[in-house]
LOGU-358367 format. One record per atom (N, C-alpha, C): z, y, x. Coordinates in steps of 0.2 Angstrom, whole numbers, plus 5000, padded with zeros to 4 digits. Example, Ala and Ser with C-alpha at 12.3 -4.5 7.8 and 13.67 -1.06 7.14 Angstrom:
# residues 2
503949725066 503949785062 503949845066 503549895064 503649955068 503950005064 
***
This chain:
# residues 433
500049945003 500050005001 499950075005 499650115004 499750185005 500150225003 500650245012 501150305007 500950355008 501150405001 500950465000 501250515005 501150565007 501450615012 501950645009 502450665012 503150685010 502950775006 503150785000 503150844999 503250895002 503750905007 504150935013 504350895018 504550965021 505150915029 505750955027 506050895024 506850905025 506950875029 507550915030 507950915038 508550875035 508650835029 509150795026 509750825027 509950875022 510450915020 511050845017 511550855020 511950785018 512550815012 512450775008 512750765001 513550765003 513650715008 514250695008 514750735013 515150755012 515550785018 515950755024 516450705020 516650665024 516850595020 517150555023 517250475021 517950475024 518450475017 519050485020 519350395019 519050355015 519450295016 518750245014 518950185014 518650125012 518850095006 518550095000 518750054994 518349984996 518749924995 518349864997 518449834988 517849824988 517449804979 517949754979 518049704982 518349634981 519049644977 519349694983 520149684981 520449764978 520049814978 520249884976 520649914981 520749884986 521349914989 521049944995 521250034994 520950075000 521150055007 520850075012 520850045018 521250105023 521150115029 521550155031 521050205035 521150285033 520650335033 520250315041 519750315041 519150325046 519150385049 519550415054 519550475057 518950495062 518750435064 518150455070 517550425066 517550425060 516950395056 516550455057 515850465056 515350545056 515350545050 515350605048 515450645041 514950655038 514350645040 513750655037 513250605033 513650555033 513150505028 513550495021 513150455017 513250455009 513850405011 514450405005 515250375002 514750325000 514250295002 514150224998 514550164998 514850155002 515250095004 515950114999 516050154996 516450184991 516350144984 515550134982 515250104977 514950044978 515150004983 515049944985 514549904989 514249974992 513449964996 513849925002 514349935004 514549905010 514549825010 514849805006 515149745002 514249695002 513749724999 513349714997 512749715003 512749765008 512349755015 512749685019 513349705017 513749635021 513449565021 513349545012 513049495012 512449475012 511949535014 511549515017 511249485023 511749465028 511849425033 511649445040 511249505038 511049525044 511449585048 511249585056 511849635060 511749695061 511149725060 511149785059 511149835051 510849785048 510849815038 510249785036 510549795028 510049745026 509349775025 508849745023 508149755024 507849735018 507049765018 506749715011 506949735005 506749675002 507049674996 507749674994 508149634999 508949655000 509149714999 509049765002 509049825006 508849864999 508449844995 508249884989 508649864982 508949814982 509249774979 510149814979 510249824985 511049844986 510949924987 510449944986 510450034985 510450044979 510049994973 510150014965 510649974965 510949914965 511749894963 512349934965 512349964970 512850004973 512650094970 512050084965 511950154964 512050234968 511750214973 511650254978 510950274981 510450244977 509850244980 509550324982 509950354977 509350444977 510050464984 510650444983 510850494989 510850464995 510650394997 510250375003 509550405005 509050415000 508550425000 508550515003 508950555000 509050635001 509450635009 509750575011 510050565017 509550565023 509150525021 508550515024 508050565025 508050605021 507450665020 506950625016 506950575011 506350555009 506450555001 505950534998 506150544990 506250464988 506650464985 506850384983 506350314982 505650344978 505350304979 504950294983 505050334989 504650324997 505050294999 505550284999 506050245001 506050155000 506150164994 505850094990 505250064993 504750104994 504050094995 504050055003 504450105009 504450105014 504850035016 505350025013 505649975014 505349895012 504949895007 504549825004 504049845009 503749875012 503149865018 503449865022 503849905026 504249885033 504749865034 504649785036 505149755041 505749775044 505349825048 505849845054 506349915051 506249925046 506649965042 507349955038 507849965041 508449945035 509150015034 509549985030 510050025027 510549985029 510950035032 511550025036 512250015030 512849995032 513449995026 513450075025 513450125029 513750185028 513050215025 512650195021 512150205018 511750255024 511550235030 510950275033 510350225033 509950265037 509250215038 508950235042 508850175045 508550165054 507950105053 507850125060 507250065064 507550025068 507249955069 507249905073 506649905076 506549905082 505849885084 505749835088 505449775084 505449725090 504649735094 504949725101 504249705105 503749655106 503149645107 502949595108 502949575115 503049485114 503149455120 502649445124 502249485126 501649485130 501749525138 501249485142 501549515149 501349585150 501049615147 500949705149 501749735146 502149715144 502649745142 503149735147 503349685152 503549665158 503649715163 503849705169 503949725175 503249695177 502749665177 502149645180 501549695181 501349685185 500949745185 500549775179 500649845179 500349875173 499849935176 499349925174 498549975176 498850055174 499250055170 499250125166 499950155171 500350115174 500850155178 500850175185 501150245186 500750275192 501250225198 500750225204 501050195210 501750235210 502250225214 502950225216 502950275221 503350325220 503350395226 503850365230 503750335235 504250345240 504550385241 504250455243 504350515244 504750555240 504950525233 505350585228 506050605230 505850655228 506750695232 506950725227 506850725222 507050765217 507550735214 508050755212 508850725207 508450705202 508250655201 508150625195 508650625190 509250635189 509750635184 509850695181 509450755185 509750825181 508850855181 508450825179 507650855178 507650875170 507350925168 507550975163 506750985163 506350985156 505750995156 505451085153 506151105149 506151165146 506951195146 507151205154 507951235153 507851285148 507751325147 507851395142 507951355134 507651315133 507851275125 508451275124 508751275119 509451255116 509551185114 509051175111 508851085109 508551045113 509050965113 508950935119 508650865116 508350825120 508250755120 508350715125 509150705125 509650685131 509450605134 508850595139 508850525140 509350515145 509850465143 510250435145 510450375148 510150375156 510250315158 510650295163 511250325164 511850295167 512350285164 512250225158 512750225155 513150255148 513150215143 513750245139 514050205134 514750215132 514850185126 514950225120 514750185114 514650215109 515250195104 515650245101 516150245098 516150285090 516450265087 516450305078 515850305078 515150265078 514550295077 514350245071 513950255068 513650205063 513550155066 513350115070 513150065075 513850025073 514450075076 515050005077 515450015069 515150035065 515350015058 514949965055 514449955059 513849895055 514149845060 514249835065 514149775069 514949755069 515449785067 516149795065 516449795074 516249845076 516549835084 516849905087 517349925088 517649985089 517250025097 516849985100 516550025106 515749965108 515250005108 514749975111 514649995117 514749955123 514549965131 513849955132 513549995133 512850005137 512950015144 512649955147 512749955155 512350015157 512250055161 511850095165 511250055166 510650105166 509950085169 509950075177 510450135179 510350155185 510950225185 511250235192 511550285190 511650315199 511750385198 511350425204 511450405210 512150365212 512450345218 512050285220 511950225215 511550165215 510850145212 510450215211 509850195209 509350165213 508950145216 508550115220 507850165219 507450155225 506950205225 506450185220 506450125217 506150115211 506350125206 506750125205 507250145198 507350225198 507150255204 507150335202 506450345200 505850315204 505250325202 505250305194 505350265192 505350235184 505650295180 506350315183 506650365179 506250435178 505850455183 505350525185 504850505177 504450445180 503850445176 504050445167 504750405167 505050395159 504950465157 505350505162 505450565159 504750625159 504350605163 503850645163 503450625155 503150555153 502850545149 503150565143 503950575142 504250585134 504250675135 504150705141 504250785140 503450795140 502850745142 502350785139 502150765132 502550705128 502450725121 502750775117 503250805120 503750835116 503650925119 503050925123 502751005127 502751055123 502451045117 502251065112 502751125107 503451075109 504051105105 504451145111 504851185106 505651215111 506051165110 506051125113 506551055114 506551045123 507151045126 507151015133 507350945134 506750915135 506750835138 507250835144 507850805144 508150805149 508650745152 508650735158 509250695160 509850695162 509850775163 510450805164 510950795156 511750785158 512050755152 512150835149 512050855143 512350915140 513050915138 513450855136 514150855135 513950835126 514350805123 514650805116 514450865113 514550915115 514550995111 513850995114 513550985117 512651005119 512250975115 512550905110 512150845107 512550865099 512950875097 513150875090 513050965088 512850945080 512851025077 513551035075 513951085076 514551075074 514451115066 514051185066 513951215061 513051255059 513051295056 512451305054 512351375058 512751395061 512551435067 512651415074 512651345076 512751305082 511951295083 511651325088 510851315088 510951285096 511351245099 511451205103 511651135103 511151085102 511351025099 510550975101 510650905100 509950885099 510150795099 509850765103 509850695102 509950645108 510450585110 510650565114 510050485115 509750485118 509350405121 509650375125 510050335121 510250285129 509950225131 509650235136 509050195140 509550145145 509450085142 510050035145 509749945144 510049915149 509649845149 510149805144 510649825142 511149795135 510749815130 510549745128 510449735121 510849725117 511149755113 511649725109 511449705100 510749725100 510549705093 510449625093 509749605097 509349535098 508849525102 508749475104 508349465110 507549495105 507249515109 506649535109 506549605105 507149645104 507249715102 507049765107 506549795105 506149865110 506749915111 506949945103 507250015103 507650015095 508150065095 508350055087 508550115087 508450155079 508750225079 508750245071 509050275070 509350315062 508950355063 508550375054 507950415054 508450495052 508250535054 508250605052 509150605054 509250615059 509950625062 509950695069 509450725069 509350765076 509850815076 509950825071 510350895069 510950885067 511250835065 511850795063 512450825067 512950825064 513750835066 514050805072 513550735072 513950695076 513550665081 513850655087 513350645093 513250555094 512750555088 512250475088 511950455094 511850415094 511550375100 510950325098 510350365100 509850285099 509650255104 509150205105 509350155109 508550125112 508550115120 507950085121 508150025125 507849965124 508349925129 507649895135 507949905140 507549905146 507249845149 507549785145 507549735149 507049675143 506649635145 506349585138 506749515138 506449485133 506849425131 506949365137 506649385143 506549325149 507049365153 507249445152 507549455158 507249505162 506649525161 506049555167 506249625164 506149675167 506049745167 505349775163 505549815159 504949835155 504549915158 503949905159 503649945163 503950005162 503950075166 504150155163 503550165157 502850145158 502550155152 502750145146 502950085145 503250055139 504050075136 504450085142 504950115141 504950185136 504550245143 504450305140 503950305133 503550265130 503450255124 503750245119 504350205120 504750195116 505250245115 505450285121 505850335119 505550395115 504950415115 504650445112 504650425105 504650365103 504450345097 505150345094 505650315097 506150325094 506750395091 506550445096 506650505096 506350535090 505750525091 505250535083 505650515076 506050465076 506350435070 506850475070 507250505075 507750545073 507650615073 506950635071 506750695069 506350685063 506350625059 506150615053 505750585052 505450555058 504650535056 504650455058 504250435051 504250355051 503550325052 503450255052 503050225055 502250235053 501950225057 501150245057 500850175056 500650145051 500350085050 499550085047 499450025047 498750015046 498649965038 498449985033 498449945026 497749905028 497349915034 496649865034 497049785037 497349785042 497649725045 498449705041 498549755036 499349725031 499649745038 499749785043 500449795049 500749865046 501449855048 501849935046 501749985053 501449935058 501249975064 500649975066 500250035070 499550025072 499550035077 499249985080 499149965090 498550015090 498150045088 497850085089 497050065089 496650105091 495850075091 495650115100 495250065102 494950105109 495450095113 495550175116 496050185122 496550235119 496450235111 497050295107 497650235104 498150255104 498650245097 499050305097 499350285089 499750335090 500550325091 500950375091 501650365097 501950335090 501950355082 502450325078 502150245076 501650235080 501350145078 501650115082 501250075085 501450035092 500950055098 501250095102 500950135107 500950095113 501050045115 501149995121 500749955122 500049965119 499649875120 499349905128 498949865131 498849865135 498349925137 497749925132 497349975132 497450045130 498050065127 498250125124 498250165129 497950205132 498050245137 498050315135 497850335128 497950385125 498450385120 499050435121 499450405113 499550485110 499550495105 499650555103 500050545096 500450605094 500650605087 500050615083 500250595076 499750575071 499850605063 499350615060 499350615053 498950585050 498950535053 498350475048 497750485047 497350495054 496650515054 496350475058 496450405053 496250345057 496050305049 495450255049 495550205044 496150165041 496350165036 496750115032 497550145034 497450215037 498250245038 498750225032 499250205035 499850215028 500350275028 500050325032 500850375034 500350435033 500350485030 499850545031 500350605033 500950605035 501450645036 501250675044 501350725044 500950765049 501650785054 501550725059 502150715064 502250785068 501850815070 501950895074 502250925069 502050935063 502450985058 503050965058 503150885057 503850875056 504350875061 504150875067 504450895074 504850965072 504150995073 504251085073 504851095067 504851065062 505251075058 506151075059 506151035064 506851015067 506851065073 506551085077 506551095083 506151175085 505651195081 505351245083 504651225089 504351275088 503651275094 503951315099 503551315105 503951345111 503451385110 503551445114 503251505113 502451515118 501951535114 501251535118 501551575125 501151555128 501251575136 500551615138 500051615134 499351655134 499351685129 498951745128 498551765122 498051745121 497851745115 497251705112 496551755110 496751815114 496251865113 496151895118 495251935120 494951935126 495552015127 495752045123 496052105125 496652105128 496952035128 497552045131 497651965135 496951955138 496951895140 497051895149 497451855151 497951835157 497151845161 497251885167 496951895173 497251845180 496451815180 496551775185 496151775192 496051765197 495651795203 495051725201 494451735204 493951705205 494051625209 494351615212 494351555216 495151535217 495451535210 496251535211 496451475204 496951435204 497051395200 497651425195 497551435188 498051455183 498351405179 498751405176 499051345171 499351375166 499551325161 499851345155 499951285151 500351295144 500351255140 500051245132 499651205134 499151205127 499651175119 499951215115 500351195114 500151145105 500151175100 499851145094 499351135092 498851095090 498151095089 497951175086 497351195090 497151265086 497351315093 498051315097 498151345101 497551375106 497351435105 496851455112 497351505117 497051485123 497251535129 496751565131 496651625133 496151675135 496351695141 495851695147 495851705154 495351745154 495351795160 494951845160 494851845169 494151835173 494051805178 493451865182 493451915185 493151945189 492851935195 492151895193 491751855198 491251895200 491151975199 490752025203 489951985201 489551995207 488851965206 488851895207 489551855208 489251785211 489351765203 489551685206 489551635202 490151595202 490551565196 491051545195 491051475194 491451415196 491551365191 492151355188 492251335183 492851325179 493051255176 493451225179 493451165176 494251155173 494451125168 495151105165 495351045166 496151035166 496450975167 496950965165 497350915163 498050905161 498350895169 498950925169 499350925176 499650835177 499650815170 500050735171 499450695167 498850685170 498350665168 498450585167 498950545170 498950475167 499250475161 499550525158 499750495150 499850575148 499350625148 499250675143 499050655138 499350705133 499350705126 498650755125 498450805129 497750845128 497350815127 496850865122 496150845119 496050915119 495550945124 495551025125 494951025127 494451095126 493951115127 494051185130 493551185137 493451245138 492951295136 492851355136 492251405134 492151465138 491551465142 491451525146 491051585144 491251645144 491051685139 490651745144 490151765145 489951825150 490351895147 490451965150 490652025147 490552045142 489952015140 489552045131 489851985128 490251935128 490451895124 489951825122 489551845126 489051785126 489151715128 489151665126 489351595128 488851585133 489151575137 488651525144 488751475148 489351455145 489451355148 490151355142 490051275141 490651235136 490651175140 491351145136 491451085142 491951055138 492050985136 492450965133 492550875135 493150875138 493250795142 493150725136 
***
């Protein structure tokens, strides 16, 4: 079934202010108040959702028809859909069509991504991963793509203990300990190279937006949004070999939680089922995908092949599909511009509804064009689709060669063209890679 696009990008205004206790449907006895419980999920368990989801027997939460039944029997379908930034019929349709979507005991919606067990997802040779840089001298635990941005996507490589989150309530554990992928003191040169590449790949995906992709810990207060006036917040992405979900799981995230008042964690698991390291390319794509869920994005599927994920065609794949096949050399945000698309939501518009666009760095008119030398190189950021950057070059009576290319060629999202005009405005040359 083809999903209709949402009428608007809602950032999930939470209807429930605090969960003060749990009512066990079987006994009617109120349990001790859970002080550490996040305050932004529906209090659905008080009306039976917790018991129904537990009965599904799944570790993470109820899926498919069981989840739909649980929501309806507990009487919280509308509240849970609103909490996820969806309409109730959209949530029902997605749960029916997408086996990776689940509902937690707390009434949150999330995705658990299975990884295909194929060679290109392991540490075996990967033609799309750049060669290690033995001379890498930067501190890979202090990388920042946009230091001036107040909102962050924090790539947490050095281990994390999750407490008081929805994951803890779901798996009934007071703490989930994720071992480090690497630490500043123990990282090998290969691990540093991988961290640098992963950060570059995720940074490229989020380059058009006013968000800082960083490996520097901003602290809990730099991740949770404490009030409407708080402008410094974001999402923690735990990147770890500790897979606490199930073998073969690549990543897991909650939907529409980027701007909540709790330091939620999303997870990407770095080891495959055989215990091999996944490539930096796969980890980077998975991080961008899971972060997209926290920003309200759902899966890009293909009705032609009956899949909740679209693997792409040719060398292209959507980031919110499954952009990790060995042919997926170009991965981009999508709004369903391919045959059989199940999702018409505008990914770029959805992300921007949370974090906004970065300020344009070059004017789009000849009057305010950036002046560059006839034998120089200049750069900038081509932001959202339709961005035009103007440059003026004084070449006198001579000739000029103009070339355009991305700075991170192996994983660039850029699809751009260049137009050269003479002083009268007449086009004298064009090019589009």
